GUNU-183203 format. One record per residue (C-alpha): residue in one letter; y, z, x. Coordinates in Angstrom, 3 decimals. Layout:
N
   type         py         pz         px
      a          Y          Z          X
...
***
This chain:
302
   type         py         pz         px
      m     30.595      6.809      9.903
      h     29.609     10.440     10.352
      s     28.770     11.042     13.990
      s     25.744     13.088     12.918
      l     23.961      9.904     11.835
      g     23.482      8.843     15.467
      r     21.101      5.963     16.026
      n     20.190      5.998     12.334
      a     23.740      5.166     11.277
      i     23.871      2.642      8.454
      r     25.900     -0.470      9.066
      i     28.015     -1.746      6.224
      d     29.649     -5.041      5.420
      a     33.392     -4.508      5.575
      a     33.901     -7.246      2.961
      h     31.941     -5.371      0.293
      v     31.757     -1.711     -0.629
      p     28.264     -1.158     -2.047
      t     27.984      1.090     -5.076
      i     25.118      3.559     -5.326
      a     24.449      4.858     -8.844
      i     22.978      8.369     -8.933
      t     21.403      9.766    -12.084
      l     21.528     13.515    -12.677
      g     18.003     13.580    -14.096
      d     17.203     16.297    -16.601
      p     20.345     18.495    -16.560
      a     18.226     21.592    -17.210
      g     16.580     21.051    -13.835
      i     17.852     21.069    -10.263
      g     19.057     17.450    -10.368
      p     22.772     18.142    -10.842
      e     22.903     20.813     -8.148
      v     21.024     18.823     -5.483
      v     23.197     15.771     -6.242
      d     26.355     17.864     -5.875
      a     25.062     19.431     -2.660
      a     24.118     16.040     -1.228
      l     27.544     14.575     -1.922
      a     29.184     17.593     -0.281
      s     26.817     17.687      2.692
      g     28.706     15.435      5.081
      q     25.387     13.713      5.811
      l     25.966     10.552      3.771
      p     27.349      7.371      5.342
      d     30.913      6.244      4.868
      g     31.667      2.895      3.258
      f     29.737      3.420      0.026
      e     30.891      4.322     -3.466
      f     28.773      6.860     -5.336
      k     28.808      6.874     -9.136
      l     27.178      9.705    -11.056
      i     25.331      8.921    -14.294
      g     24.374     11.505    -16.862
      n     25.657     14.335    -18.991
      r     25.298     17.578    -17.072
      n     26.502     19.512    -20.118
      a     23.502     18.405    -22.176
      g     21.258     21.112    -20.783
      t     21.218     24.716    -19.673
      p     19.651     25.319    -16.244
      g     16.067     26.440    -16.623
      q     15.938     25.755    -20.362
      p     14.768     22.161    -20.921
      n     14.911     20.880    -24.457
      t     15.168     17.677    -26.439
      a     18.854     17.243    -25.622
      s     18.344     17.539    -21.873
      a     15.421     15.103    -21.959
      q     17.498     12.627    -23.979
      a     20.316     12.890    -21.449
      a     17.848     12.036    -18.684
      w     16.567      9.000    -20.605
      d     20.102      7.830    -21.392
      a     20.976      8.025    -17.699
      l     17.970      5.890    -16.795
      n     18.979      3.250    -19.327
      q     22.549      3.255    -18.022
      s     21.354      2.852    -14.455
      v     19.360     -0.235    -15.432
      s     22.450     -1.688    -17.092
      m     24.494     -1.077    -13.942
      l     21.894     -2.726    -11.733
      t     21.691     -5.654    -14.143
      d     25.418     -6.277    -14.560
      g     26.133     -5.895    -10.865
      s     28.167     -2.689    -11.070
      a     25.582     -0.941     -8.881
      d     23.812     -2.177     -5.752
      a     21.123      0.528     -5.811
      v     20.126      3.555     -7.846
      v     18.966      7.026     -6.864
      t     17.266      8.942     -9.652
      a     17.171     12.729     -9.859
      p     14.027     14.367    -11.284
      v     13.081     14.127    -14.939
      s     10.484     15.906    -17.043
      k      7.784     13.384    -17.942
      a      6.554     15.642    -20.729
      g     10.076     16.004    -22.094
      l     10.655     12.251    -22.068
      q      7.284     11.420    -23.570
      a      7.925     13.871    -26.398
      l     10.856     11.613    -27.311
      g      8.726      8.458    -27.255
      f      9.048      7.453    -23.592
      t      5.927      5.339    -23.079
      h      5.831      5.108    -19.284
      p      3.789      7.328    -16.954
      g      6.851      7.807    -14.741
      q     10.174      6.424    -13.588
      t      8.468      3.869    -11.329
      e      6.839      2.131    -14.268
      f     10.017      2.469    -16.338
      f     12.060      0.466    -13.831
      a      9.335     -2.145    -13.376
      d      9.155     -2.654    -17.131
      a     12.945     -2.750    -17.468
      f     13.041     -5.705    -15.085
      s      9.828     -7.292    -16.468
      i      8.162     -7.042    -13.058
      d      4.386     -6.891    -12.635
      d      4.424     -7.106     -8.835
      f      5.694     -3.619     -8.057
      g      4.522     -0.545     -6.224
      m      5.206      3.080     -5.378
      l      5.850      4.053     -1.785
      l      6.854      7.395     -0.328
      t      8.392      7.785      3.077
      g      9.374     10.772      5.177
      t      9.890     11.765      8.779
      s      6.164     11.836      9.566
      l      4.489      9.462      7.110
      t      5.027      6.389      4.967
      v      2.442      5.948      2.221
      g      1.956      3.107     -0.262
      l     -0.240      3.653     -3.328
      a     -2.805      1.120     -4.510
      t     -3.058      2.921     -7.859
      i     -0.260      5.155     -9.129
      h     -0.368      7.488    -12.133
      e     -4.026      7.117    -13.011
      p     -6.415      9.910    -14.016
      l     -8.858     10.397    -11.171
      h    -11.820      9.338    -13.306
      n    -10.122      5.947    -13.852
      v     -9.352      5.164    -10.216
      v    -12.599      3.358     -9.406
      s    -12.332      1.058    -12.415
      q     -8.626      0.439    -11.790
      l     -8.914     -0.252     -8.047
      t     -8.981     -3.997     -7.342
      i     -8.609     -6.363     -4.425
      e     -5.429     -7.697     -6.022
      k     -3.802     -4.254     -6.261
      i     -4.502     -3.470     -2.616
      i     -3.094     -6.832     -1.556
      r     -0.010     -6.285     -3.690
      i      0.866     -2.871     -2.256
      g     -0.011     -4.086      1.229
      d      2.407     -7.010      0.977
      l      5.144     -4.867     -0.558
      t      4.722     -2.169      2.080
      a      4.923     -4.737      4.875
      d      8.125     -6.137      3.361
      f      9.590     -2.616      3.101
      l      8.834     -1.847      6.732
      k     10.353     -5.140      7.854
      s     13.492     -4.369      5.856
      r     13.714     -1.214      7.964
      k     13.686     -3.250     11.193
      i      9.995     -2.907     12.040
      p      9.213     -6.543     12.900
      s      5.432     -6.205     13.328
      p      4.229     -3.413     11.048
      r      0.946     -1.614     11.726
      i     -0.570     -0.541      8.426
      a     -3.741      1.479      7.978
      v     -5.721      1.108      4.766
      a     -7.593      4.232      3.707
      g    -11.068      4.127      2.298
      l    -11.787      5.539     -1.145
      n    -14.920      7.565     -0.467
      p    -15.787     10.334      2.005
      h    -16.221      8.903      5.503
      a    -14.950      5.572      4.115
      g    -18.285      5.133      2.386
      e    -20.471      5.737      5.460
      d    -21.802      2.162      5.360
      g    -22.605      2.426      1.681
      a    -24.162      5.877      1.703
      f    -21.297      7.331     -0.330
      g    -20.144      4.300     -2.291
      d    -19.634      0.575     -1.913
      e    -15.927      0.213     -2.790
      e    -15.060     -0.120      0.884
      s    -17.237     -3.197      1.416
      r    -16.828     -4.627     -2.082
      i    -13.082     -4.160     -2.655
      i    -11.132     -2.693      0.245
      q    -12.459     -4.755      3.161
      p    -11.991     -8.122      1.390
      a     -8.411     -7.098      0.547
      i     -7.744     -6.213      4.205
      n     -9.157     -9.545      5.339
      m     -6.864    -11.428      2.976
      l     -3.829     -9.337      3.927
      n     -4.355    -10.090      7.597
      k     -4.447    -13.814      6.865
      s     -0.842    -13.606      5.640
      g      0.409    -12.522      9.062
      k      2.985    -10.132      7.571
      a      1.519     -7.121      9.329
      l     -1.567     -5.872     11.138
      f     -3.793     -4.151      8.588
      t     -6.574     -1.865      9.822
      g     -9.421     -0.328      7.854
      p    -11.075      0.796      5.723
      c    -10.146      3.990      7.542
      v    -11.727      7.397      7.057
      p     -9.364      9.103      4.588
      d     -9.609     12.610      6.072
      a     -8.427     11.437      9.507
      i     -6.151      8.462      9.054
      f     -3.075     10.383      7.906
      r     -3.146     12.474     11.069
      d     -3.303      9.307     13.179
      a     -0.373      7.832     11.277
      s      1.678     11.009     11.615
      l      1.176     10.787     15.387
      g      2.671      7.309     15.433
      q     -0.413      5.123     15.616
      y      0.542      3.367     12.359
      d      3.797      2.653     10.556
      a      2.307      3.260      7.116
      v     -0.906      4.070      5.287
      i     -2.113      2.460      2.065
      a     -3.768      5.159     -0.057
      m     -6.184      4.301     -2.828
      y     -4.902      6.852     -5.331
      h     -1.974      9.176     -5.974
      d     -3.083     12.490     -4.509
      q     -4.944     10.942     -1.586
      g     -1.587      9.804     -0.248
      l      0.808     12.414     -1.600
      i     -1.024     15.552     -0.465
      p     -0.658     14.768      3.261
      l      2.846     13.380      2.779
      k      4.086     16.461      0.937
      l      2.370     18.757      3.410
      l      4.268     17.179      6.298
      d      7.452     15.839      4.702
      f      8.085     17.818      1.547
      d     11.756     18.492      2.328
      n     12.686     14.943      3.342
      a     10.306     12.587      1.539
      v     11.715      9.787     -0.604
      n     10.035      7.886     -3.426
      v     10.782      4.136     -3.416
      t      9.969      1.626     -6.139
      l      8.974     -1.582     -4.377
      g      9.428     -5.044     -5.855
      l     12.614     -4.464     -7.863
      p     15.568     -6.853     -7.515
      k     17.668     -3.912     -6.255
      p     16.638     -0.677     -4.540
      r     15.603      2.422     -6.458
      t     14.869      5.654     -4.639
      s     14.398      9.265     -5.673
      p     13.736     12.629     -4.049
      d     10.056     13.486     -3.889
      h     10.178     16.655     -5.956
      g     10.338     17.630     -9.583
      t     12.816     19.261    -11.903
      a     12.000     22.787    -10.658
      f     13.183     24.366    -13.908
      g     12.176     27.775    -12.583
      i     14.893     27.812     -9.913
      a     17.502     25.656    -11.643
      g     20.989     27.135    -11.588
      k     20.103     29.771     -8.970
      n     21.432     27.880     -5.927
      l     17.971     27.926     -4.374
      a     17.262     24.188     -4.453
      d     17.106     22.350     -1.118
      p     19.089     19.071     -1.270
      s     17.384     17.571      1.810
      s     15.175     15.166     -0.140
      m     18.120     14.015     -2.283
      i     20.203     13.452      0.850
      a     17.358     11.381      2.301
      a     17.009      9.415     -0.955
      i     20.712      8.550     -1.041
      r     20.727      7.601      2.640
      l     17.723      5.312      2.166
      a     19.302      3.694     -0.903
      c     22.388      2.967      1.179
      e     20.273      1.479      3.940
      l     18.277     -0.728      1.584
      a     21.350     -1.821     -0.376
      n     22.815     -3.086      2.869
      a     19.598     -4.619      4.260
***
């Protein structure tokens, strides 16, 4: 193993060489260059085989079109086939253009939902993890005006359970998980909304009965992420997309990793987009891709 990995070095089973499939994403974006930089970085663990998926010649950097979007979709389909037939133990996906894919008929809000649908899984979730924060999302790609109607006890329990399992897979035996409120001041005892008492608190009570982790909340949303970043919690459950991703990207933009929870095999991705505006200019930072590949290796060997 590379000595630079230190105490975070990933142990591997000498009897099996895990294969990590890596999609190039939309080839008109920064996917190919951050993948290449990650593989050349010297920061990936030994003992893994990395297989690239995608046609980098299908797009011109900074000029996305139908062909580049199709190449991204084809790579996603191939990665599912590799996970299904056993030729890959995990997949790391480079960024795609959701608009480009949807123009071709892609019906999913994002790659998270694509993989869940490919494996016919309803019990799935999106989690993002970086150096400072780990955040699970109770609702994912929902318009803000739909969040209240989409937020349910069952969804909070689902992401809570999946987040606890993820933390345990990372050798945290007794996870401490904070659950954010939805409203300002976590509702202020009903002054600013009743979702905390009607939905979030009952979900927390049921999660704590499982004994998987210690769940705390509903916590005041504008303070809980600071507490978690200081080490008081191992993860935070956010009620909606931007509630969780704004603090995470503020603190961990360069090293955050997106994880799809609940799949039969790990899927990770860097927590950034295609960045068409800087594609091909050697300006893209591969740190998040390096972190995504490292985490995929860790989870594939868990």
